N, C-alpha and C positions, 0 to 999 in steps of 0.2 A: 226473622223478628219482623213484623211489620205492623205498625202504627199508623192509624191514617183517621185523619176529621175530616170528612167532606172528601173531596180529591187529593188533599193534601196526604203525602204519609213520610214515614220516619224509617228506616230501610237500615238495621246492623250492618255493618261492615266487619264480617269475624276477623280473627287475626290470621287466618290462614284461609287460602284460594278455596272453595269450596267444589266439591266433585258430586257428582250422582253419587248415590249410595252402591251401587251396582257398579259403578268403572273406577274402583279406588285402586291403585298401585299396589302392586304385590311383590312378594319375594319368594326364593324356594329357600327352602330349610330340609334337613336331613329326619327325619321320622322312625319310630320302632316301637310298635306294640310291645309292651313289658309288663312282667307276671307283677300282680298286685301285693305281692308282700314281700319284692325288691324296688320297690315304685319308692320311698323313702330315703334308702341309701342310692339309687340312680341318680334321683334329682338334686340331691345334696352336692355329688360328685360332679355332678355337670355343671352345676352354678360355679363349680369352683374352676374347672378345667375348660367351660367353655359357655361362660356368660353370655344370656342376649343384649350386652349393650346396645343400645340405639331402639328395641323392642320392647321397653319394659310393659308395654301395654298388650304385648303377647301372654297368654299364659303356657307356663311348660308343659302341663298336662290336658289331654281331651280324654272327656270321660263319656263315653257310648253306651248307651244302653240295648243291650240284644233281647233276641226272643228268648224268654225260658225265664226270664229275670237274671239273666246273666250280666254284668257288666266288663268292660273291655277299655283298658288305659293304655292311652299313646302318648311320648314324650319326644318333647324336638329336643333333638341331638344337638345340632350346631346349622351355622349358615351355608349353604350351596352355593357353590358359584354358579356363574350362569352356564347354560347349555354342560352341566357336570352332573351325570347322575353315578358318579363312582365314588368311590372313598379315598381316593388317592392325594387328596389334599387335604384332608382330615387330619387335626393334629395328633402326636402319637398317642397323648394320654385319653384323647377321644377314642382313639383306634383301642387302644387296651382295654377302655370300659364296654367297648362292641363285642371285641373278643369274649372276654370275660364272661359276661351274661348271653353271649350266644344272640345277639340282637338283628334281627332282619329289616335291614334299614330302606325306606322308601321315600322320594321327595313329594313335600307337600308345598300348598300356596299358603300364606298367610300375609296378613294385610301390612303395608308398610309403616303406616302413620295408625296414630291412637285417632278414635274418632272422638269426632266433634259435634254428634247430635246421636241422639238415640236410634234415629232409623239407622245412620250408618254402623254404631256398633249391633245392631239388629242383622246387619248385611256382613258385616266382618265375620260376625258369629257362624254362618253357613261356610265356611272356609274352614275355620280354627277359632277356638275361643279367645277374645280379648276382653277387656277390662276397660269401662267407659265410668270418666269422672267427669260429673258436669263442671261447668265453670265457678269457683269458691268465690273469686273479687266480686266486692259488692259494689257495682257502680250504676247510678240511677239509670234508666233506660233501658240495660240489659236484658233486661226481664219484661220490659215494658213501660208506658208511659200514662200516667191518668192524663183526664180530659183536660186539666188545669194545664198539667206541665208541657202537654203536647202546643195548647193555645199560646203559651209564653217561646216555646219554642219556632212555631210557625211565625209569629210577630218579631223577632227577633232575625230569621232569617230574611221575611220581608222588608225588613229594615235595611239586611246588609244588601238585598239585592237594587235596592233602590238607590243605595250609595254608590254602588258598582255603574249605576247606568244614568248617574245625575249627569256626569259630565257631557260636554258639548262635542257633539260629533264622535263619541268615543267608548267602549266600554271597556272596562277595568275587573280587576279583581276588589275586593272587599272584603275588611274584619273588623268583626265585631267581638270585644271582649266584654263576657260576663259574670256576674257573681252571681250563681245562681240560688244561693243560700239567702239573699235578700234583693230577688230579680232586680237588680240594680247594674245598668250599662258604665262597663270601667272603661273602656278606650274603643276609639273605633277609627279605620283609616281605609286608605285607597293605594294602589300601587302608585310609588313617587320613584321609578326607574327614571323618567323623564322630566328635568327640572329646565326652569325655561330664563335664557339671558336676557332678554327685555320683554319685560312683562306686560309692556304698550303693543308688543307685536307677536302674539303667541300664533305658534306656527302649530297647526293640529293634523300635519301630513304623519305625525311620530305615531297614531293613533289610528287604527282603521273602523269603521263604522260597517257591523255585521245587517246584513237584510232583515235576519232572523235569528231566533236564539230558538234551542230546543230541547227538550229535555226528556231523557230516556227512562221508562217507569224499571227497567230491566236494570239494576244497581251493578250487575256482575258484565253486562255486556257495553264495552265502551265502542260508540261511534262517534267518528271525528264530525265536528261540525263543519259543514260545508257552508261558504258564504260567497255572497255574488257583491262585488264591490262597486258602487255608485260614483263614487268620488272620485275616478277619473285616474288614480295612481297608476302607477308602472307596474308591469307584469310580476318585477321581482318581490315585490311585497304584496300581492295578491294571496294572503293568507289568513285563517280564520283568526280573527281576535288576536291580532297580532300585539295590540298593546297592555294584555293578560300577562303579566311578568312570570307567573309559574307554568304556563304554557308553553312560554317559551323562555327558560331559564338564561339563555345563550344568546338570546336576541341583541343583547349589549355589545356583543363581538362587530356586528354590524354599523356600529354607530359612527365609522368613515363615510357612511353615505349619507349622515346628516352634517357632514362638517359647516359647510355651506348654512344651516338651519339654524333656528335662532334656540336653539333646545340642546341640552348635552345630556349623556345618559350616564346612570351610576347604577350598577349592575345589582347590589343588594338591595336597595330600598323596596323588597316586594311587601303586600299589604297584611302580611301577618307579622313580619319583622317591625314594619313601623308602628303596631298597634302595640307590640310588645314595648317599643322603645315610649309609646304614649302612656301606657300602663305605668314602666319604672318611673317615669318622669312625675306623674300624680302621686306615686307613693314618697317621692322627694318632696313635692310640694305640700304634701297633707302632715308627713312625718319625716321633720329636717332634722340634719343630722345631731347627734346627742352628745357627739363627744367622742372622737374614737379612742384618745386615752382612755377614759374611762368604761368605756365599753369593752374595748380589749382585754383589761385588766379583770372587769370581771367575769367575761365568759371565759378565762385561763384560770381563774380560780376555780380549783374542784371543790374546794370547801362550800364553794353558795352555787355552783352552777347544779343542774336538775337535768333528766331527761329530757323535760318539756323545752330547757333552754335552748337546744338545740336547733339551728336555722332552720332544717327540714320540718319540725314540729312546730314553728309558730305560727298562729292565728292570723286572719284576714282581719283588717280593719273595716269597721261597718262603720260609713256615715251616711245619713240619709240624704245630705247636700255636698256634693263633690266641690262646687264653684264655690262654697263658703270655707276659704281654706281657714281663716283667724279663727271662727268658733268651732271649727273641724278639729284644729290643733289646740283649742282651750279644752275640748272636752277629751281628747285623748293624753294631754299631759296633766290632767287634773290629778293633784296629789294631794295625800292625805298627810295633816302637818307632823303629825307624830311618827311617819314612816321615816327609818332611816334613808339616807343619800344611796345605797348599796340596793336596797328593795325598791327604791323609786328607779331605777337605771333595769333593775329587772322587770318590773312591769310594763316598762316602756319598750323595752328589747321586744318582749312578748305581744304586744299591740303591734308592731312591725309588719307587714308581709312577706312572705317568702316570695319573691316572684310571684308567679300567677298560681300557684297552689290551690286548687280547689275552683280555680274557673272554668267558665265554658267559652270556645270561639266558633264562633259561625262564619264560613268563609263560602263567599260564591262559587268559586272553583276550588277542586282538590287541590290541597296546598303539594309543592313540587319538595324532592328530599332536606333541600336547604332551610325551608320552612317548616317542614314536619321535626326535622330534627330540632330545631329551633323551640319547637313547642316540646318538644321532651325536654331538654334543659328547662323550661319554664314551667313546668311540673303543672300542665294542664290539663284538665281532669276530661273532659271531653269536646268530638271535634265534630262540628255539623258542616257539613258541604253540601251547594244544592248541582253544582254540575262534574261530571267527572274529568279528568285529566289524562287524555288518551297520547299527552307526548312525553310527561315526566311524572306521572301522580304519584306519588311516597304513600297512599292510605287505601288501594283497591286496583287501582288501574294499571301501575305499573309493576308497582312493588307495594309491599304489605309492612311497611314500619310499626307499627302498633304489635305485631308478632314477631319481633327481633326479639329472641330472648335474653340476649346479652345485654340490654339496657337497663339501667340502675331503674326505668321509669316508665310505666306503660299507660295508655290514654286509651278510651272507648270513642270509637268513631261511627258517626254515623250519616246517611245520603239522605238530604231532604229531595223528594220528588214533588213538585208542585205543580197544579193544576193549569191548564192552558189558557186560561183568560189572563193569571196572573202574568204569564210569558208573554201573551200579547199584549198587555199593557207595559211592560218592560220595553216592549219592542216601539209601542207607542211615544213612551216617554223619550227615547233615544233618537226618533225621528224627529220629535218637535222641538228639540235642541237645533236642529241643522238649520 
């Protein structure tokens, strides 16, 4: 799915690595033509003794129309071992069924994974019938963006890129958290893996200035960004975008090289982590503690609790002016005189935001696994990034954490492809700071 406005593009990164429809991986299975009058009995018995676990997308029976109006039914019996054309390894109950109905087995190929698109499904059915179920989750952007939404997405991504290139002689990762329901910026941050002991003599040798910034319009082809360094650093440090923490999550282990420098390294303060911290600090500032004892007693009382009082169900706070803490607090904690104390606490609890539920985050570089998992825990709704991370990308380049079924939260991931003039301006802005 591509949406573009001018030369900007929004590309959805699916949960699984896409493959050409004609190159989908397959597995071998035993199959046999069966008598239609025995079809129900055979299929019911096979589902008991040889269920196709892991292949729920594959239909058990194939129906073909032959000449003269006749039909032919074939059934999948069980999975076949690699290069095994004999029935030696077939379970005994399956072998009994084959002998009972005198089935003549053969090897057929079926697709290993469920289809992700209609084109894949049509190609799979040429081998053996499968089922196609389009995604049922409803996340804005999966099926497309309207023009207004695209303008906002590009605006916030531009802000993130400007933030990432605003430092002197350095390019870092930047994160911008947005509440899309009110189109409001919640928090923004850059990498803070490098801090300064002496702010009067800042040493920028911890960061490298790239000679160019490139963007690949193909969201599935990751190319390493080659860099020509012009600041005379040693050959050991001649790596592209070394200051970007998500690109080099283990760079902090080399901090001994900088023992005589005025900077020290912190391994965890990646841009996404710092932005999450800022968002939490904002919530604490706007919604100060209501009193731990009263809140706990209220939430644990089954007679007063409701499904909506669960923290996962709480709604976000909507404030027009984030900086005006006092007025925002007065607005949030305004009480009706005739309300009981418990009702007052109940409404206050509902007003408190639950982590980053429903928010979007814009990242210049694809996050590493640590940052991507932190965003799962924060219940982020959508992630937008501009550049792939060939070293440790967790959302398309190396891993696809958004497709991990064992997680209790899943977000949608999009790649923003920017026009060349924007990238050229970013490079020019960095050069001006030297």
